[in-house]
A tleap script that builds the chain and sets N, CA, C and O, in Angstrom:
source leaprc.protein.ff14SB
mol = sequence {
  NGLN VAL GLN LEU VAL GLU SER GLY GLY GLY
  SER VAL GLN ALA GLY GLY SER LEU ARG LEU
  SER CYS ALA VAL PHE GLY TYR ARG TYR ASP
  PRO LEU CYS MET GLY TRP PHE ARG GLN ALA
  SER GLY LYS GLU ARG GLU GLY VAL ALA THR
  ILE ASP HIE ASN GLY SER THR ALA TYR ALA
  ASP SER VAL LYS GLY ARG PHE THR ILE SER
  GLN ASP GLY ALA LYS ASN THR LEU TYR LEU
  GLN MET ASN THR LEU LYS PRO GLU ASP THR
  ALA MET TYR TYR CYS ALA ALA SER PHE SER
  GLY SER SER TRP CYS VAL PRO SER ALA ALA
  PRO ARG ARG PHE GLY TYR TRP GLY GLN GLY
  THR GLN VAL ILE VAL SER CSER
}
set mol.1.N position { 190.488 114.528 78.025 }
set mol.1.CA position { 190.986 113.461 77.176 }
set mol.1.C position { 189.922 112.358 77.083 }
set mol.1.O position { 189.488 111.810 78.096 }
set mol.2.N position { 189.518 112.050 75.866 }
set mol.2.CA position { 188.502 111.021 75.662 }
set mol.2.C position { 189.115 109.643 75.875 }
set mol.2.O position { 190.197 109.349 75.366 }
set mol.3.N position { 188.424 108.812 76.622 }
set mol.3.CA position { 188.859 107.437 76.836 }
set mol.3.C position { 187.698 106.493 76.598 }
set mol.3.O position { 186.552 106.803 76.923 }
set mol.4.N position { 188.005 105.336 76.026 }
set mol.4.CA position { 187.019 104.289 75.803 }
set mol.4.C position { 187.513 103.029 76.511 }
set mol.4.O position { 188.663 102.624 76.342 }
set mol.5.N position { 186.653 102.428 77.287 }
set mol.5.CA position { 187.043 101.244 78.054 }
set mol.5.C position { 186.039 100.131 77.799 }
set mol.5.O position { 184.870 100.240 78.171 }
set mol.6.N position { 186.505 99.053 77.159 }
set mol.6.CA position { 185.629 97.917 76.860 }
set mol.6.C position { 185.623 96.916 78.005 }
set mol.6.O position { 186.566 96.833 78.793 }
set mol.7.N position { 184.540 96.162 78.075 }
set mol.7.CA position { 184.438 95.062 79.027 }
set mol.7.C position { 183.416 94.072 78.496 }
set mol.7.O position { 182.673 94.370 77.561 }
set mol.8.N position { 183.385 92.891 79.099 }
set mol.8.CA position { 182.362 91.914 78.762 }
set mol.8.C position { 182.824 90.759 77.905 }
set mol.8.O position { 182.043 89.847 77.633 }
set mol.9.N position { 184.071 90.772 77.471 }
set mol.9.CA position { 184.566 89.661 76.688 }
set mol.9.C position { 184.713 88.407 77.532 }
set mol.9.O position { 184.572 88.445 78.755 }
set mol.10.N position { 184.997 87.305 76.870 }
set mol.10.CA position { 185.181 86.060 77.586 }
set mol.10.C position { 185.144 84.880 76.652 }
set mol.10.O position { 185.206 85.030 75.432 }
set mol.11.N position { 185.044 83.708 77.234 }
set mol.11.CA position { 184.981 82.471 76.469 }
set mol.11.C position { 183.581 81.893 76.543 }
set mol.11.O position { 182.959 81.877 77.605 }
set mol.12.N position { 183.092 81.420 75.410 }
set mol.12.CA position { 181.731 80.883 75.345 }
set mol.12.C position { 181.708 79.791 74.281 }
set mol.12.O position { 182.515 79.792 73.351 }
set mol.13.N position { 180.788 78.878 74.432 }
set mol.13.CA position { 180.630 77.840 73.421 }
set mol.13.C position { 179.798 78.361 72.263 }
set mol.13.O position { 179.001 79.287 72.413 }
set mol.14.N position { 179.998 77.753 71.121 }
set mol.14.CA position { 179.222 78.122 69.941 }
set mol.14.C position { 177.732 78.052 70.256 }
set mol.14.O position { 177.257 77.126 70.913 }
set mol.15.N position { 177.011 79.055 69.770 }
set mol.15.CA position { 175.590 79.161 70.043 }
set mol.15.C position { 175.264 80.016 71.250 }
set mol.15.O position { 174.107 80.369 71.477 }
set mol.16.N position { 176.277 80.347 72.018 }
set mol.16.CA position { 176.071 81.155 73.209 }
set mol.16.C position { 176.010 82.641 72.915 }
set mol.16.O position { 176.034 83.068 71.760 }
set mol.17.N position { 175.932 83.425 73.992 }
set mol.17.CA position { 175.795 84.882 73.871 }
set mol.17.C position { 176.783 85.589 74.786 }
set mol.17.O position { 177.193 85.059 75.819 }
set mol.18.N position { 177.149 86.784 74.385 }
set mol.18.CA position { 177.949 87.688 75.205 }
set mol.18.C position { 177.461 89.105 74.950 }
set mol.18.O position { 176.934 89.410 73.881 }
set mol.19.N position { 177.642 89.966 75.945 }
set mol.19.CA position { 177.314 91.372 75.777 }
set mol.19.C position { 178.549 92.186 76.104 }
set mol.19.O position { 179.044 92.155 77.230 }
set mol.20.N position { 179.041 92.907 75.123 }
set mol.20.CA position { 180.180 93.786 75.313 }
set mol.20.C position { 179.691 95.187 75.667 }
set mol.20.O position { 178.651 95.642 75.193 }
set mol.21.N position { 180.470 95.854 76.511 }
set mol.21.CA position { 180.180 97.237 76.881 }
set mol.21.C position { 181.401 98.090 76.604 }
set mol.21.O position { 182.537 97.618 76.655 }
set mol.22.N position { 181.147 99.351 76.310 }
set mol.22.CA position { 182.228 100.318 76.084 }
set mol.22.C position { 181.830 101.619 76.762 }
set mol.22.O position { 180.916 102.313 76.317 }
set mol.23.N position { 182.524 101.935 77.836 }
set mol.23.CA position { 182.258 103.181 78.553 }
set mol.23.C position { 183.108 104.295 77.955 }
set mol.23.O position { 184.300 104.115 77.702 }
set mol.24.N position { 182.487 105.437 77.735 }
set mol.24.CA position { 183.168 106.580 77.126 }
set mol.24.C position { 183.321 107.668 78.175 }
set mol.24.O position { 182.345 108.077 78.802 }
set mol.25.N position { 184.544 108.133 78.362 }
set mol.25.CA position { 184.838 109.146 79.367 }
set mol.25.C position { 185.480 110.358 78.723 }
set mol.25.O position { 186.110 110.257 77.670 }
set mol.26.N position { 185.315 111.511 79.368 }
set mol.26.CA position { 186.095 112.683 79.028 }
set mol.26.C position { 185.660 113.451 77.796 }
set mol.26.O position { 186.434 114.245 77.261 }
set mol.27.N position { 184.429 113.229 77.333 }
set mol.27.CA position { 184.002 113.950 76.141 }
set mol.27.C position { 183.102 115.113 76.521 }
set mol.27.O position { 182.429 115.079 77.551 }
set mol.28.N position { 183.094 116.147 75.679 }
set mol.28.CA position { 182.237 117.306 75.925 }
set mol.28.C position { 181.022 117.285 75.013 }
set mol.28.O position { 179.968 117.816 75.360 }
set mol.29.N position { 181.172 116.670 73.844 }
set mol.29.CA position { 180.080 116.590 72.897 }
set mol.29.C position { 179.843 115.123 72.542 }
set mol.29.O position { 180.782 114.327 72.544 }
set mol.30.N position { 178.629 114.771 72.245 }
set mol.30.CA position { 178.310 113.388 71.904 }
set mol.30.C position { 179.091 112.953 70.676 }
set mol.30.O position { 179.244 113.725 69.730 }
set mol.31.N position { 179.589 111.716 70.683 }
set mol.31.CA position { 180.234 111.193 69.475 }
set mol.31.C position { 179.259 111.202 68.306 }
set mol.31.O position { 178.063 110.985 68.501 }
set mol.32.N position { 179.744 111.447 67.110 }
set mol.32.CA position { 178.898 111.455 65.930 }
set mol.32.C position { 178.750 110.056 65.346 }
set mol.32.O position { 177.757 109.752 64.684 }
set mol.33.N position { 179.726 109.224 65.592 }
set mol.33.CA position { 179.674 107.851 65.116 }
set mol.33.C position { 180.450 106.980 66.091 }
set mol.33.O position { 181.556 107.325 66.507 }
set mol.34.N position { 179.864 105.858 66.445 }
set mol.34.CA position { 180.572 104.884 67.270 }
set mol.34.C position { 180.448 103.516 66.618 }
set mol.34.O position { 179.480 103.223 65.915 }
set mol.35.N position { 181.439 102.700 66.868 }
set mol.35.CA position { 181.413 101.394 66.227 }
set mol.35.C position { 182.156 100.339 67.009 }
set mol.35.O position { 182.949 100.633 67.903 }
set mol.36.N position { 181.880 99.118 66.651 }
set mol.36.CA position { 182.617 97.957 67.146 }
set mol.36.C position { 183.390 97.356 65.982 }
set mol.36.O position { 182.852 97.128 64.899 }
set mol.37.N position { 184.655 97.110 66.237 }
set mol.37.CA position { 185.519 96.446 65.275 }
set mol.37.C position { 186.059 95.176 65.920 }
set mol.37.O position { 186.001 95.018 67.139 }
set mol.38.N position { 186.577 94.286 65.110 }
set mol.38.CA position { 187.228 93.099 65.652 }
set mol.38.C position { 188.432 92.750 64.797 }
set mol.38.O position { 188.506 93.059 63.607 }
set mol.39.N position { 189.372 92.091 65.460 }
set mol.39.CA position { 190.571 91.655 64.755 }
set mol.39.C position { 190.944 90.267 65.237 }
set mol.39.O position { 191.318 90.065 66.393 }
set mol.40.N position { 190.833 89.322 64.327 }
set mol.40.CA position { 191.234 87.953 64.628 }
set mol.40.C position { 192.737 87.817 64.389 }
set mol.40.O position { 193.341 88.606 63.663 }
set mol.41.N position { 193.308 86.824 65.002 }
set mol.41.CA position { 194.742 86.600 64.881 }
set mol.41.C position { 195.134 86.431 63.415 }
set mol.41.O position { 194.573 85.601 62.700 }
set mol.42.N position { 196.101 87.227 62.984 }
set mol.42.CA position { 196.597 87.129 61.627 }
set mol.42.C position { 195.729 87.783 60.572 }
set mol.42.O position { 196.009 87.666 59.380 }
set mol.43.N position { 194.678 88.472 60.994 }
set mol.43.CA position { 193.776 89.112 60.039 }
set mol.43.C position { 193.709 90.611 60.292 }
set mol.43.O position { 194.115 91.100 61.346 }
set mol.44.N position { 193.190 91.327 59.306 }
set mol.44.CA position { 193.029 92.771 59.438 }
set mol.44.C position { 191.817 93.093 60.314 }
set mol.44.O position { 190.889 92.296 60.457 }
set mol.45.N position { 191.866 94.273 60.881 }
set mol.45.CA position { 190.731 94.744 61.676 }
set mol.45.C position { 189.535 94.964 60.757 }
set mol.45.O position { 189.675 95.536 59.676 }
set mol.46.N position { 188.366 94.513 61.184 }
set mol.46.CA position { 187.165 94.661 60.374 }
set mol.46.C position { 186.042 95.273 61.203 }
set mol.46.O position { 185.928 95.035 62.405 }
set mol.47.N position { 185.222 96.064 60.527 }
set mol.47.CA position { 184.082 96.664 61.195 }
set mol.47.C position { 182.984 95.645 61.405 }
set mol.47.O position { 182.727 94.810 60.537 }
set mol.48.N position { 182.334 95.712 62.557 }
set mol.48.CA position { 181.269 94.786 62.907 }
set mol.48.C position { 179.915 95.490 62.886 }
set mol.48.O position { 178.962 95.014 62.270 }
set mol.49.N position { 179.846 96.625 63.566 }
set mol.49.CA position { 178.584 97.357 63.676 }
set mol.49.C position { 178.867 98.809 64.006 }
set mol.49.O position { 179.856 99.122 64.669 }
set mol.50.N position { 177.997 99.694 63.543 }
set mol.50.CA position { 178.138 101.118 63.825 }
set mol.50.C position { 176.788 101.708 64.210 }
set mol.50.O position { 175.730 101.174 63.877 }
set mol.51.N position { 176.863 102.836 64.929 }
set mol.51.CA position { 175.666 103.589 65.276 }
set mol.51.C position { 176.023 105.072 65.212 }
set mol.51.O position { 177.045 105.494 65.753 }
set mol.52.N position { 175.182 105.853 64.553 }
set mol.52.CA position { 175.498 107.281 64.445 }
set mol.52.C position { 174.711 108.071 65.493 }
set mol.52.O position { 173.953 107.502 66.278 }
set mol.53.N position { 174.906 109.395 65.490 }
set mol.53.CA position { 174.319 110.226 66.535 }
set mol.53.C position { 172.804 110.290 66.446 }
set mol.53.O position { 172.143 110.732 67.385 }
set mol.54.N position { 172.246 109.846 65.309 }
set mol.54.CA position { 170.789 109.794 65.174 }
set mol.54.C position { 170.221 108.441 65.577 }
set mol.54.O position { 169.008 108.231 65.576 }
set mol.55.N position { 171.124 107.530 65.922 }
set mol.55.CA position { 170.674 106.202 66.313 }
set mol.55.C position { 170.579 105.212 65.165 }
set mol.55.O position { 170.137 104.079 65.357 }
set mol.56.N position { 170.990 105.628 63.973 }
set mol.56.CA position { 170.969 104.711 62.827 }
set mol.56.C position { 172.091 103.683 62.976 }
set mol.56.O position { 173.236 104.022 63.275 }
set mol.57.N position { 171.735 102.439 62.764 }
set mol.57.CA position { 172.690 101.347 62.938 }
set mol.57.C position { 172.985 100.650 61.606 }
set mol.57.O position { 172.187 100.684 60.669 }
set mol.58.N position { 174.143 100.028 61.561 }
set mol.58.CA position { 174.532 99.266 60.389 }
set mol.58.C position { 175.403 98.100 60.840 }
set mol.58.O position { 176.122 98.198 61.834 }
set mol.59.N position { 175.331 96.998 60.101 }
set mol.59.CA position { 176.031 95.773 60.495 }
set mol.59.C position { 176.775 95.161 59.326 }
set mol.59.O position { 176.356 95.274 58.174 }
set mol.60.N position { 177.876 94.516 59.636 }
set mol.60.CA position { 178.552 93.686 58.649 }
set mol.60.C position { 177.652 92.495 58.328 }
set mol.60.O position { 176.917 92.007 59.187 }
set mol.61.N position { 177.721 92.040 57.092 }
set mol.61.CA position { 176.870 90.918 56.679 }
set mol.61.C position { 177.083 89.688 57.560 }
set mol.61.O position { 176.153 88.920 57.803 }
set mol.62.N position { 178.301 89.512 58.028 }
set mol.62.CA position { 178.640 88.313 58.796 }
set mol.62.C position { 177.957 88.257 60.162 }
set mol.62.O position { 177.903 87.195 60.782 }
set mol.63.N position { 177.435 89.393 60.635 }
set mol.63.CA position { 176.832 89.406 61.973 }
set mol.63.C position { 175.367 89.833 61.955 }
set mol.63.O position { 174.714 89.842 62.999 }
set mol.64.N position { 174.849 90.182 60.795 }
set mol.64.CA position { 173.445 90.616 60.711 }
set mol.64.C position { 172.512 89.553 61.259 }
set mol.64.O position { 172.643 88.368 60.955 }
set mol.65.N position { 171.567 90.001 62.073 }
set mol.65.CA position { 170.605 89.078 62.656 }
set mol.65.C position { 171.092 88.395 63.919 }
set mol.65.O position { 170.307 87.752 64.616 }
set mol.66.N position { 172.387 88.525 64.227 }
set mol.66.CA position { 172.952 87.902 65.427 }
set mol.66.C position { 173.446 88.935 66.436 }
set mol.66.O position { 173.332 88.725 67.643 }
set mol.67.N position { 173.990 90.043 65.954 }
set mol.67.CA position { 174.547 91.075 66.821 }
set mol.67.C position { 173.655 92.314 66.804 }
set mol.67.O position { 173.019 92.625 65.797 }
set mol.68.N position { 173.621 93.011 67.934 }
set mol.68.CA position { 172.868 94.260 68.042 }
set mol.68.C position { 173.713 95.302 68.738 }
set mol.68.O position { 174.209 95.076 69.842 }
set mol.69.N position { 173.877 96.452 68.089 }
set mol.69.CA position { 174.606 97.569 68.680 }
set mol.69.C position { 173.595 98.542 69.276 }
set mol.69.O position { 172.532 98.778 68.700 }
set mol.70.N position { 173.935 99.104 70.434 }
set mol.70.CA position { 173.031 100.059 71.068 }
set mol.70.C position { 173.829 100.970 71.992 }
set mol.70.O position { 174.998 100.721 72.285 }
set mol.71.N position { 173.168 102.026 72.439 }
set mol.71.CA position { 173.759 102.964 73.397 }
set mol.71.C position { 172.777 103.180 74.532 }
set mol.71.O position { 171.574 102.978 74.370 }
set mol.72.N position { 173.293 103.592 75.682 }
set mol.72.CA position { 172.379 103.987 76.735 }
set mol.72.C position { 171.861 105.393 76.433 }
set mol.72.O position { 172.348 106.053 75.515 }
set mol.73.N position { 170.891 105.840 77.192 }
set mol.73.CA position { 170.234 107.113 76.921 }
set mol.73.C position { 171.182 108.296 76.966 }
set mol.73.O position { 171.021 109.255 76.212 }
set mol.74.N position { 172.161 108.232 77.839 }
set mol.74.CA position { 173.116 109.319 77.974 }
set mol.74.C position { 174.223 109.266 76.932 }
set mol.74.O position { 175.056 110.168 76.854 }
set mol.75.N position { 174.227 108.207 76.132 }
set mol.75.CA position { 175.225 108.004 75.085 }
set mol.75.C position { 176.644 107.932 75.639 }
set mol.75.O position { 177.601 108.262 74.938 }
set mol.76.N position { 176.785 107.501 76.900 }
set mol.76.CA position { 178.140 107.353 77.401 }
set mol.76.C position { 178.540 105.893 77.569 }
set mol.76.O position { 179.617 105.596 78.086 }
set mol.77.N position { 177.679 104.988 77.136 }
set mol.77.CA position { 178.023 103.576 77.111 }
set mol.77.C position { 177.500 102.959 75.822 }
set mol.77.O position { 176.332 103.122 75.469 }
set mol.78.N position { 178.363 102.263 75.140 }
set mol.78.CA position { 178.029 101.562 73.907 }
set mol.78.C position { 177.984 100.075 74.203 }
set mol.78.O position { 178.805 99.570 74.970 }
set mol.79.N position { 177.045 99.372 73.608 }
set mol.79.CA position { 176.897 97.943 73.826 }
set mol.79.C position { 176.948 97.175 72.510 }
set mol.79.O position { 176.650 97.710 71.442 }
set mol.80.N position { 177.327 95.927 72.618 }
set mol.80.CA position { 177.214 95.002 71.497 }
set mol.80.C position { 176.690 93.684 72.055 }
set mol.80.O position { 177.417 92.940 72.713 }
set mol.81.N position { 175.425 93.409 71.784 }
set mol.81.CA position { 174.832 92.138 72.168 }
set mol.81.C position { 175.124 91.133 71.078 }
set mol.81.O position { 174.750 91.332 69.922 }
set mol.82.N position { 175.793 90.051 71.444 }
set mol.82.CA position { 176.198 89.046 70.463 }
set mol.82.C position { 175.503 87.730 70.800 }
set mol.82.O position { 175.742 87.138 71.853 }
set mol.83.N position { 174.645 87.285 69.895 }
set mol.83.CA position { 173.920 86.038 70.075 }
set mol.83.C position { 174.344 85.025 69.015 }
set mol.83.O position { 174.949 85.382 68.004 }
set mol.84.N position { 174.023 83.781 69.257 }
set mol.84.CA position { 174.328 82.697 68.313 }
set mol.84.C position { 175.780 82.812 67.844 }
set mol.84.O position { 176.065 82.815 66.646 }
set mol.85.N position { 176.667 82.905 68.794 }
set mol.85.CA position { 178.080 83.089 68.463 }
set mol.85.C position { 178.644 81.868 67.748 }
set mol.85.O position { 178.248 80.729 67.998 }
set mol.86.N position { 179.578 82.146 66.857 }
set mol.86.CA position { 180.226 81.108 66.067 }
set mol.86.C position { 181.734 81.155 66.333 }
set mol.86.O position { 182.257 82.192 66.743 }
set mol.87.N position { 182.429 80.048 66.105 }
set mol.87.CA position { 183.893 80.074 66.304 }
set mol.87.C position { 184.571 81.170 65.494 }
set mol.87.O position { 185.574 81.731 65.935 }
set mol.88.N position { 184.038 81.484 64.318 }
set mol.88.CA position { 184.652 82.537 63.491 }
set mol.88.C position { 184.451 83.937 64.067 }
set mol.88.O position { 185.008 84.900 63.540 }
set mol.89.N position { 183.676 84.065 65.126 }
set mol.89.CA position { 183.538 85.356 65.810 }
set mol.89.C position { 184.680 85.592 66.795 }
set mol.89.O position { 184.796 86.674 67.370 }
set mol.90.N position { 185.519 84.583 66.986 }
set mol.90.CA position { 186.654 84.723 67.898 }
set mol.90.C position { 187.589 85.827 67.426 }
set mol.90.O position { 188.070 85.797 66.293 }
set mol.91.N position { 187.844 86.798 68.293 }
set mol.91.CA position { 188.676 87.945 67.925 }
set mol.91.C position { 188.824 88.851 69.134 }
set mol.91.O position { 188.164 88.675 70.158 }
set mol.92.N position { 189.710 89.825 68.983 }
set mol.92.CA position { 189.751 90.945 69.924 }
set mol.92.C position { 188.755 91.971 69.412 }
set mol.92.O position { 188.791 92.345 68.240 }
set mol.93.N position { 187.871 92.424 70.282 }
set mol.93.CA position { 186.850 93.385 69.909 }
set mol.93.C position { 187.200 94.755 70.472 }
set mol.93.O position { 187.553 94.899 71.643 }
set mol.94.N position { 187.091 95.765 69.598 }
set mol.94.CA position { 187.423 97.138 69.973 }
set mol.94.C position { 186.225 98.042 69.739 }
set mol.94.O position { 185.506 97.879 68.753 }
set mol.95.N position { 186.005 98.990 70.635 }
set mol.95.CA position { 185.045 100.040 70.330 }
set mol.95.C position { 185.815 101.278 69.875 }
set mol.95.O position { 186.973 101.486 70.238 }
set mol.96.N position { 185.146 102.075 69.086 }
set mol.96.CA position { 185.776 103.255 68.506 }
set mol.96.C position { 184.764 104.378 68.422 }
set mol.96.O position { 183.559 104.141 68.336 }
set mol.97.N position { 185.265 105.605 68.447 }
set mol.97.CA position { 184.389 106.776 68.403 }
set mol.97.C position { 184.965 107.839 67.492 }
set mol.97.O position { 186.179 108.013 67.389 }
set mol.98.N position { 184.058 108.543 66.834 }
set mol.98.CA position { 184.445 109.701 66.030 }
set mol.98.C position { 183.612 110.891 66.470 }
set mol.98.O position { 182.400 110.784 66.659 }
set mol.99.N position { 184.274 112.018 66.629 }
set mol.99.CA position { 183.589 113.261 66.952 }
set mol.99.C position { 183.624 114.228 65.774 }
set mol.99.O position { 183.237 115.388 65.911 }
set mol.100.N position { 184.085 113.758 64.622 }
set mol.100.CA position { 184.315 114.677 63.505 }
set mol.100.C position { 183.487 114.387 62.275 }
set mol.100.O position { 183.687 115.037 61.249 }
set mol.101.N position { 182.576 113.453 62.327 }
set mol.101.CA position { 181.751 113.189 61.155 }
set mol.101.C position { 180.926 111.939 61.333 }
set mol.101.O position { 181.212 111.113 62.200 }
set mol.102.N position { 179.887 111.798 60.501 }
set mol.102.CA position { 179.047 110.600 60.591 }
set mol.102.C position { 178.448 110.192 59.253 }
set mol.102.O position { 177.769 109.168 59.180 }
set mol.103.N position { 178.674 110.952 58.205 }
set mol.103.CA position { 178.071 110.599 56.916 }
set mol.103.C position { 178.594 109.266 56.394 }
set mol.103.O position { 177.957 108.627 55.556 }
set mol.104.N position { 179.740 108.855 56.886 }
set mol.104.CA position { 180.390 107.625 56.464 }
set mol.104.C position { 180.228 106.520 57.502 }
set mol.104.O position { 180.935 105.516 57.425 }
set mol.105.N position { 179.345 106.662 58.448 }
set mol.105.CA position { 179.249 105.806 59.626 }
set mol.105.C position { 178.634 104.445 59.291 }
set mol.105.O position { 177.449 104.211 59.531 }
set mol.106.N position { 179.445 103.567 58.743 }
set mol.106.CA position { 179.055 102.197 58.443 }
set mol.106.C position { 180.237 101.293 58.785 }
set mol.106.O position { 181.366 101.772 58.891 }
set mol.107.N position { 179.993 99.988 58.959 }
set mol.107.CA position { 181.099 99.100 59.347 }
set mol.107.C position { 182.248 99.041 58.339 }
set mol.107.O position { 183.382 98.735 58.706 }
set mol.108.N position { 181.956 99.333 57.075 }
set mol.108.CA position { 183.026 99.295 56.075 }
set mol.108.C position { 183.884 100.553 56.080 }
set mol.108.O position { 184.852 100.642 55.326 }
set mol.109.N position { 183.543 101.523 56.917 }
set mol.109.CA position { 184.352 102.745 56.992 }
set mol.109.C position { 185.765 102.403 57.445 }
set mol.109.O position { 185.983 101.493 58.245 }
set mol.110.N position { 186.701 103.148 56.918 }
set mol.110.CA position { 188.101 102.921 57.281 }
set mol.110.C position { 188.319 103.184 58.764 }
set mol.110.O position { 187.862 104.205 59.278 }
set mol.111.N position { 188.999 102.295 59.455 }
set mol.111.CA position { 189.251 102.509 60.879 }
set mol.111.C position { 189.894 103.852 61.184 }
set mol.111.O position { 189.700 104.397 62.271 }
set mol.112.N position { 190.662 104.399 60.233 }
set mol.112.CA position { 191.344 105.669 60.499 }
set mol.112.C position { 190.359 106.823 60.681 }
set mol.112.O position { 190.734 107.884 61.180 }
set mol.113.N position { 189.105 106.626 60.282 }
set mol.113.CA position { 188.106 107.699 60.459 }
set mol.113.C position { 187.719 107.860 61.933 }
set mol.113.O position { 187.191 108.893 62.343 }
set mol.114.N position { 187.993 106.825 62.710 }
set mol.114.CA position { 187.655 106.883 64.131 }
set mol.114.C position { 188.883 107.371 64.892 }
set mol.114.O position { 189.947 106.756 64.821 }
set mol.115.N position { 188.738 108.446 65.600 }
set mol.115.CA position { 189.901 109.042 66.257 }
set mol.115.C position { 190.223 108.453 67.614 }
set mol.115.O position { 191.314 108.658 68.145 }
set mol.116.N position { 189.271 107.717 68.175 }
set mol.116.CA position { 189.454 107.217 69.537 }
set mol.116.C position { 189.106 105.738 69.595 }
set mol.116.O position { 188.115 105.287 69.021 }
set mol.117.N position { 189.947 104.998 70.303 }
set mol.117.CA position { 189.806 103.554 70.396 }
set mol.117.C position { 189.972 103.088 71.829 }
set mol.117.O position { 190.692 103.691 72.624 }
set mol.118.N position { 189.283 101.991 72.139 }
set mol.118.CA position { 189.507 101.332 73.404 }
set mol.118.C position { 190.663 100.352 73.298 }
set mol.118.O position { 191.275 100.199 72.241 }
set mol.119.N position { 190.946 99.697 74.405 }
set mol.119.CA position { 192.086 98.791 74.445 }
set mol.119.C position { 191.748 97.389 73.956 }
set mol.119.O position { 192.641 96.578 73.709 }
set mol.120.N position { 190.465 97.109 73.820 }
set mol.120.CA position { 190.038 95.814 73.303 }
set mol.120.C position { 189.627 94.849 74.388 }
set mol.120.O position { 190.098 94.926 75.523 }
set mol.121.N position { 188.739 93.937 74.025 }
set mol.121.CA position { 188.323 92.862 74.931 }
set mol.121.C position { 188.230 91.580 74.103 }
set mol.121.O position { 187.675 91.571 73.004 }
set mol.122.N position { 188.779 90.511 74.647 }
set mol.122.CA position { 188.907 89.264 73.889 }
set mol.122.C position { 187.612 88.449 73.951 }
set mol.122.O position { 187.002 88.295 75.009 }
set mol.123.N position { 187.222 87.941 72.801 }
set mol.123.CA position { 186.081 87.025 72.710 }
set mol.123.C position { 186.587 85.724 72.091 }
set mol.123.O position { 187.193 85.726 71.020 }
set mol.124.N position { 186.332 84.627 72.776 }
set mol.124.CA position { 186.724 83.313 72.281 }
set mol.124.C position { 185.489 82.437 72.219 }
set mol.124.O position { 184.795 82.252 73.219 }
set mol.125.N position { 185.218 81.897 71.038 }
set mol.125.CA position { 184.056 81.029 70.855 }
set mol.125.C position { 184.560 79.643 70.469 }
set mol.125.O position { 185.219 79.472 69.443 }
set mol.126.N position { 184.245 78.678 71.289 }
set mol.126.CA position { 184.721 77.324 71.031 }
set mol.126.C position { 183.604 76.483 70.408 }
set mol.126.O position { 182.421 76.694 70.674 }
set mol.127.N position { 184.008 75.541 69.588 }
set mol.127.CA position { 183.024 74.686 68.901 }
set mol.127.C position { 182.666 73.467 69.740 }
set mol.127.O position { 181.855 72.643 69.317 }
savepdb mol mol.pdb
quit
């Protein structure tokens, strides 16, 4: 059974940094696409960043130049380095994985394309 476990959330002042981690357990084959999503209170879940099995990355316009998605060499941990955080980055952050495709692996992809999700980690950015 595939499991994703996020960590690294917390509270930070605007301009600060946080690094989120997502450990992936129980898989037999490397995920074809992994991503970070976020959901602010009262808003829909939105894609933040994605990385496919070739290492190609993509970012939402709102985080380009500030956030970096990466994986460790074994591809069993996903990271999201978040710099120059803004209050509008406040949200619950989720990692997600797909083992069934990657041609659509961009932040605008529908969340339903990802079959596996973590439980989320809260990020709060104060002004």
